[in-house]
N, C-alpha and C positions, 0 to 999 in steps of 0.2 A: 074670355079669349085665352088666358093662360091655361085653363083646364083643358080646353080643346087642343091647344098646342101640346100639352103633356100627353094627352091621349094619342094624338097623332104620332108623337115621338115614341111612345111606348109601343104602339102597334107597329110602327116602322122598324124599331129595334127587334121586336119579337119576330116579325115577318122576315127580317134579314137573317136572324139566327136560325129560323126554320128552313129557309132557303139554303143557307150554308150547310146545314145538316143533310138536307136532301142531296145537294150537289156532291157532298163527300161520299155518299153511299152509291149514287147512280153509276159512276165509272166502274166500281167493283162489280156491279150487276151486269153491266154491258160488256166488260172485258172477260168473257168466258174463255176458258182454256179450250184449245182445239187439239184434238188427238186424231191422228191418221189411223185408220183400220185397214189392214192389208190381209187378204186371204189368197190372192193369186200370186203365183211365182214370177209373173212378168213385171219386173221393175223397170223395163225400158220405156214403158208408156208414161207420159207426164201427168198422171192423176192418181189419186188414192181410190181404193175400192169404196171407202166410206170416210166421212169426217164426223167425229163426235164433237159437238159444241154444247156444253152444258148437258141437258137431258134430251137433246135432239140429235138424231143420227141422220145424216144425209148420205144415201147410198147412190153411188155413181151408176150410170147405165150399165147393165149387165146383159151380155148376149148369151145365146145358147151354146156355150163352149164347155169343153171337158176340162179336166184338171191340168192338161198340158196347154190349154188356151186354143185348142183347135175346135172349130165349129162342128157340132154334132151333125151327123147325117140323118136324113129321113124327113125333112120338111118342118112345118110349123109345130106339130105336136111335140116331137122330141126337143126341138129348139126352145119352145116355150117352157117345157119341163126343166131343161138345163138352165135357162135364164132365171127362172124363179128359184131353182135350187141354189144358184149362185147368189141371188138376193138373200136367201135364207142363211147361207154361210156367212155373209157379211153381218147380218143381223145378229146371229149367234156369237160371232167373234167379238162383237161390241158389248155382249152381255144383255142383249135385248131378245124379245120373242116376236114371232110373227104378229101376234095380237097387238103389239105396240105400233105397227105401221098405221099411219094416219092418211097417207097420200101416196098414190102410185101413178106413174106416167108410163104408158105402153106405146112404143113406136112399132108399127107393123109395116113391112115392105109392101104388103097387099091387104087392104082392108077387108077383102073377101074372106080372109082367114080369121076374121074376128070371132066367129062361132067356135072354131077349133081351139083358138087361144083361150077363150072363155071357159071351156071345159077343163082345161089344165089349171087355169087361174083359180077356179073354185076349189080345187084340191089343196091349194097352198094357203089361201086366205081365209082365216076364221071369221065368224060373225062377231060383231058387225063388220061388214066389209069396209075397207078404207075408201076414201074418196078416190076417184080415178079419172084420168083423161086418157083416151086412146086415139091415136092419130095415125094416118098413113104417112110414112116418110118417103121422100123421093129416093133415098138410098141410105143404107146402113153400112157401117164398116164391115169388112170381110164378106160382103154380100149376105149378111145375116137376114133372116126372115123377121126377127124380133129383137128389140132391146127394151129393157125395163129398168126404171129408176124408182126410188122410193124414199120417203121421209118417215122416220119413226120417232115417237116421243115416249120416253119412259116416265111413267107416273112416279112421283116421289112418295 
């Protein structure tokens, strides 16, 4: 009985020490630094173009706007090109590459423009293509035809 009790106490003390060591490390892993990435000159909007958390970059929805923040003219093709170019600017500003993108969400004002958007999308996204969701949105800011958001992960 004494031997079993000693084993129990030894295992309990060892387990407690291991648990304490794990709990000391976990908060440091979870508390990753967040860094805002900004490429647009428009500081009046209450969001960042991107947020870098550890080795993951979250890119905010980008519309097909020019450097002055004005929607480009001409419909889905030029808007898609400008939106993806804006995604690329955020990606590069954070020190990432387009190949680091793992997930994309595309919001279209009209799902019938899916094919035209896809033609432009192929120009920007290297193989293997990231996972993607494409949906029709009831309305986008500025009456845009497209908005694109992305998540990129940099391999260490």
